[in-house]
C-alpha positions in Angstrom: 89.3 18.4 -6.3 85.9 17.1 -5.2 84.1 19.9 -7.1 86.1 19.1 -10.2 85.5 15.4 -9.9 81.7 16.2 -9.5 81.9 18.1 -12.8 83.7 15.3 -14.5 81.2 12.8 -13.1 78.3 14.9 -14.4 79.8 15.0 -17.9 80.4 11.3 -17.9 76.8 10.6 -16.8 75.4 12.9 -19.6 77.3 10.8 -22.2 74.9 7.9 -21.6 71.7 9.6 -20.3 69.4 6.6 -20.7 71.8 4.2 -19.0 72.3 6.7 -16.2 68.5 7.2 -15.8 67.9 3.4 -15.6 70.7 3.0 -13.1 69.1 5.7 -10.9 65.7 4.1 -11.1 66.3 1.8 -8.1 67.5 4.7 -6.0 64.5 6.8 -7.0 62.0 4.1 -6.2 63.7 3.2 -2.9 63.9 6.8 -1.6 60.4 7.7 -2.8 59.0 4.5 -1.2 60.6 5.2 2.1 59.3 8.8 2.3 55.8 7.7 1.2 55.7 4.7 3.6 56.9 6.9 6.6 54.2 9.5 5.7 51.5 6.8 5.6 52.7 5.3 8.9 52.9 8.8 10.6 49.3 9.5 9.3 48.1 6.2 10.8 49.8 6.9 14.1 48.2 10.4 14.1 44.8 8.8 13.4 45.2 6.4 16.3 46.1 9.3 18.5 42.9 11.1 17.4 40.8 8.1 18.2 42.4 7.8 21.7 41.7 11.5 22.3 38.1 11.2 21.0 37.4 8.2 23.3 38.7 10.1 26.4 41.7 9.2 28.5 41.9 6.1 30.7 38.4 4.7 30.1 36.7 1.5 31.1 33.3 0.6 29.9 31.0 -1.6 31.9 28.1 -3.1 29.9 25.0 -4.8 31.4 24.4 -8.5 30.9 22.0 -10.1 28.4 18.4 -11.2 28.8 17.6 -15.0 28.5 13.9 -15.5 28.0 12.5 -18.9 27.0 15.8 -19.9 25.4 16.2 -16.6 23.5 19.3 -14.7 24.5 19.6 -11.0 23.9 22.8 -9.2 23.2 25.1 -7.5 25.7 23.3 -4.6 27.4 19.8 -6.1 26.9 19.5 -7.0 30.6 18.9 -4.9 33.7 21.9 -6.0 35.7 23.5 -2.5 36.1 22.1 0.4 38.0 22.9 4.0 38.8 23.8 2.9 42.3 26.5 0.6 40.8 28.0 3.6 39.1 28.1 5.7 42.3 29.5 2.8 44.2 32.3 2.4 41.7 33.1 6.1 41.9 32.9 6.1 45.7 34.6 2.9 46.7 37.4 2.4 44.2 40.3 4.9 44.8 41.7 4.5 41.3 38.4 5.8 39.7 38.0 9.5 39.2 34.4 9.4 38.0 31.7 7.0 36.7 28.9 8.0 34.4 25.8 5.7 33.9 24.0 5.9 30.6 20.6 4.9 29.2 19.3 5.6 25.7 17.7 4.6 22.5 17.2 5.9 18.9 14.5 8.6 18.7 13.1 11.0 16.1 13.9 14.6 17.0 11.9 17.4 15.5 12.6 21.1 15.1 10.1 23.2 13.1 9.7 21.4 9.8 12.9 19.5 10.1 13.4 16.1 11.8 16.3 13.8 12.3 16.7 10.2 13.6 19.4 10.2 16.3 20.6 8.4 19.4 19.2 10.1 22.5 21.3 9.4 25.6 20.2 9.9 29.2 23.4 11.0 31.1 24.4 12.3 34.4 26.5 15.5 35.1 29.6 13.4 35.3 29.4 12.3 31.6 31.2 15.2 30.1 34.0 14.9 32.6 34.4 11.2 32.0 34.4 11.5 28.2 36.5 14.8 28.3 33.9 16.3 26.0 33.8 20.1 25.8 31.1 22.5 24.8 31.4 25.0 22.0 28.3 26.9 23.2 25.9 27.0 26.1 26.1 25.2 29.4 26.3 21.5 30.5 23.7 19.4 32.3 23.9 20.2 36.0 23.0 18.3 39.2 19.9 20.5 39.5 18.8 19.5 36.0 19.2 15.8 37.0 17.5 16.3 40.4 14.5 18.1 38.9 14.3 16.0 35.7 14.5 19.2 33.7 13.6 19.0 30.0 16.9 20.3 28.7 19.1 18.9 26.0 22.7 19.0 24.6 23.2 18.6 20.9 26.1 16.9 19.1 27.6 18.7 16.1 25.9 16.4 13.5 22.5 16.6 15.2 22.7 20.4 15.5 23.7 20.7 11.8 20.8 18.6 10.6 18.2 20.3 12.8 19.4 23.9 12.8 21.7 24.2 9.8 23.9 27.2 10.5 21.6 28.8 13.1 22.4 29.1 16.7 20.3 26.5 18.5 20.8 27.7 22.1 17.4 28.5 23.7 15.5 26.9 20.9 12.8 24.2 21.5 12.9 20.7 20.0 10.6 17.7 20.4 11.6 14.2 21.2 8.8 11.7 21.2 6.4 14.7 21.2 8.0 15.9 24.4 9.4 19.5 24.2 13.0 20.1 25.3 15.1 23.3 25.4 18.5 23.3 23.9 21.0 24.5 26.5 24.3 23.6 24.8 26.2 22.3 21.8 28.9 19.7 22.2 32.4 20.0 20.6 33.3 17.8 17.7 34.5 14.3 18.5 34.5 12.5 15.1 34.3 8.8 14.6 35.1 6.1 17.2 37.1 2.9 16.6 34.0 1.3 15.0 33.5 4.1 12.5 30.4 5.5 14.2 29.8 9.2 14.3 30.0 10.2 17.9 28.6 13.7 17.1 25.3 12.3 15.9 23.9 12.3 19.4 21.4 14.2 21.7 21.9 14.2 25.5 19.2 14.7 28.1 19.4 14.3 31.9 19.2 10.6 32.8 16.2 11.2 35.2 14.3 13.1 32.4 15.0 10.4 29.9 13.8 7.6 32.2 10.6 9.5 33.0 9.7 11.1 29.7 11.4 9.0 26.9 12.7 5.6 27.7 10.3 4.3 30.4 11.2 2.2 33.4 13.0 -1.2 33.0 10.7 -3.9 34.4 12.0 -5.2 37.7 14.7 -2.5 38.1 13.6 1.2 38.3 17.2 2.6 38.2 18.6 0.2 35.6 21.1 1.5 33.0 22.8 -0.1 30.0 26.3 1.2 30.3 28.6 2.7 33.0 31.6 4.6 31.6 34.4 4.8 34.1 37.3 7.3 34.1 40.4 6.0 35.8 42.8 8.5 37.4 46.0 9.4 35.6 48.9 7.1 36.6 46.6 4.3 37.8 46.8 0.9 36.2 43.8 0.1 34.0 44.0 -3.7 34.5 44.0 -3.3 38.3 41.1 -0.9 38.2 39.2 -3.3 35.9 39.8 -6.1 38.4 38.6 -3.9 41.3 35.4 -3.0 39.4 34.7 -6.6 38.6 35.2 -7.6 42.2 33.0 -4.8 43.5 30.1 -5.5 41.1 30.2 -9.2 41.8 29.8 -8.4 45.5 27.0 -6.0 44.9 25.2 -8.4 42.6 25.7 -11.3 45.1 27.2 -13.6 42.5 28.5 -17.0 43.8 32.0 -18.1 42.9 30.7 -20.6 40.3 28.5 -17.9 38.6 29.6 -16.0 35.6 29.6 -12.2 35.6 26.3 -10.6 34.7 28.1 -7.7 33.2 31.1 -7.1 30.9 34.1 -4.8 31.4 35.7 -3.6 28.3 38.9 -1.6 27.7 38.5 0.4 24.4 42.2 1.1 24.3 42.9 -2.6 23.6 41.2 -2.2 20.2 43.1 1.0 19.5 46.4 -0.6 20.5 45.7 -3.5 18.2 45.1 -1.1 15.3 48.3 0.8 16.2 50.4 -2.4 16.3 48.9 -3.6 13.0 49.8 -0.2 11.3 53.3 -0.3 12.8 53.9 -3.9 11.5 52.7 -2.8 8.0 54.9 0.2 8.1 57.9 -1.9 9.0 57.1 -4.3 6.2 56.7 -1.6 3.6 60.0 0.0 4.8 61.7 -3.3 4.4 60.5 -3.5 0.8 61.7 0.0 0.2 65.1 -0.8 1.6 65.3 -3.7 -0.8 64.7 -1.3 -3.7 67.6 0.8 -2.4 69.7 -2.4 -2.3 68.8 -3.2 -5.9 69.6 0.4 -6.8 73.0 0.1 -5.2 73.7 -3.1 -7.1 72.7 -1.3 -10.3 75.2 1.5 -9.5 78.0 -1.0 -8.9 77.2 -2.8 -12.1 77.2 0.4 -14.2 80.4 1.6 -12.6 82.2 -1.6 -13.4 81.1 -1.3 -17.0 82.3 2.3 -16.9 85.7 1.3 -15.6 86.0 -1.3 -18.4 85.0 1.2 -21.1 87.4 3.9 -19.8 90.4 1.7 -19.1 92.6 3.6 -21.6 91.5 6.9 -20.2 92.5 5.7 -16.7 95.9 4.6 -18.1 96.4 7.9 -19.8 95.6 9.9 -16.6 98.0 7.8 -14.6 100.7 8.3 -17.3 100.5 12.1 -17.0 100.7 12.1 -13.2 97.4 11.1 -11.7 97.7 9.2 -8.4 95.7 6.1 -7.5 93.7 8.1 -4.9 92.8 10.6 -7.7 91.4 7.8 -9.8 89.6 6.3 -6.7 88.1 9.7 -5.9 87.0 10.3 -9.5 85.0 7.1 -9.8 83.7 7.3 -6.2 82.4 10.8 -6.7 80.8 9.7 -9.9 78.9 6.9 -8.1 77.9 9.2 -5.3 76.7 11.8 -7.8 74.6 9.2 -9.5 72.9 8.2 -6.2 72.5 11.8 -5.0 70.7 12.8 -8.2 68.5 9.7 -7.9 67.9 10.6 -4.3 66.8 14.2 -5.1 64.4 12.8 -7.8 63.2 10.2 -5.3 62.4 12.8 -2.7 60.1 14.5 -5.2 58.6 11.2 -6.1 58.0 10.3 -2.5 56.4 13.7 -1.7 54.2 13.4 -4.7 53.3 9.8 -3.8 52.3 10.8 -0.3 50.0 13.5 -1.5 48.5 11.2 -4.1 47.8 8.6 -1.4 46.2 11.2 0.7 44.1 12.5 -2.2 43.0 9.3 -3.9 42.8 6.9 -1.0 41.5 9.4 1.5 44.2 8.4 3.9 45.9 10.9 6.2 49.6 11.3 5.6 52.2 13.3 7.5 55.5 14.1 5.8 58.3 14.4 8.3 61.5 16.3 7.5 63.7 13.7 9.3 62.3 11.0 7.0 63.4 13.0 4.0 66.9 13.5 5.5 67.2 9.8 6.4 66.1 8.6 3.0 68.4 11.0 1.2 71.3 10.0 3.5 70.7 6.3 2.7 70.8 7.1 -1.0 74.1 8.9 -0.7 75.5 6.1 1.5 74.3 3.5 -1.1 76.4 5.3 -3.8 79.4 5.4 -1.5 79.2 1.7 -0.4 78.4 0.2 -3.8 80.6 2.6 -5.7 83.8 1.9 -3.7 84.6 -1.5 -5.2 84.5 -0.2 -8.9 86.5 2.9 -7.9 89.0 0.7 -6.0 89.3 -1.6 -9.1 89.9 1.4 -11.3 92.6 2.8 -9.0 94.5 -0.6 -8.9 94.8 -0.8 -12.7 98.4 -1.0 -14.0 99.1 2.1 -16.2 101.0 0.2 -18.9 98.3 -2.5 -19.2 95.6 0.1 -19.2 97.2 2.0 -22.1 97.5 -1.3 -24.1 93.8 -2.1 -23.5 91.8 -2.4 -26.7 
């Protein structure tokens, strides 16, 4: 019976093709919008996950304070308020901290053969790769011996390696930084952009001791000063508690009175990422609500067209009842017709949604991820819309009086 009713419904829809197409338009837009919106939201969530992974897990960043000379205030990190000893104290005295890596650096011109490239040169300690969870694709890391002997060795980021060596293997090659020769001992894995859009792979790393002696010079008044200390908190530890412990320890080490402000700043990079994730989630909910309204409008359109269809086919209904059709047969006929209308619209809407998601990814350069469950849910909502909004017209058709229906002009 259901299959026969589906055939009858298909024939009835083909009688008025344009009207049927316009009726399905709301369902098509609603289903397509839901699939595209979910794909965009999933892409945004995946992008946030990539940013979190590129930053490294459970990180806190301690930045030195600013310089205030003759009323002119420098930015954060311009002062010499942090030292390597602060980093080692954080790692040694705070149980929640797994490792702490001090960093000092500046922009330098790096030369290899007849090629040169302006890049950020960072002086780091052996703990840096562990803290940032940064792997090597070739070569070896900076070791404690390199740091102790101020070895002139260097690690290259992917962008720096590509611009200085092209496709050649740089391991063992010599480069010059500020006219000082260095030997390439390793190539870092790709990290991509950070939350600020900066290319993390456009970097060159040297031992901190080497950088201070050969490249950066000593900071006046503080021989072991650094700009930044990156802290890795152990898994399962609370970042806010670790942040409070770091702040308390540094205030004690810097002998700051209660009334004095911190001469450093502790930042949690995940707060920025979480804000981005929350914003993308709110936008996805908003767009999904708009798509749901499209489905609602499509359902109203189905109800409207089915009521018109019942009126136009009143004599047909009366004739079918007169030859033995039961009320539930009439109900099922018109209900299947409404569901068929919404299902066809849903199928077309799935195609529109998949095409829209790919178009967004191609033209807007936005990552999209199409989930099978989103397609199933959207299609299910389309079928449910036809059932809900098609029931009243079908019920009205089934309640018609056969004699009155046959007399209808």
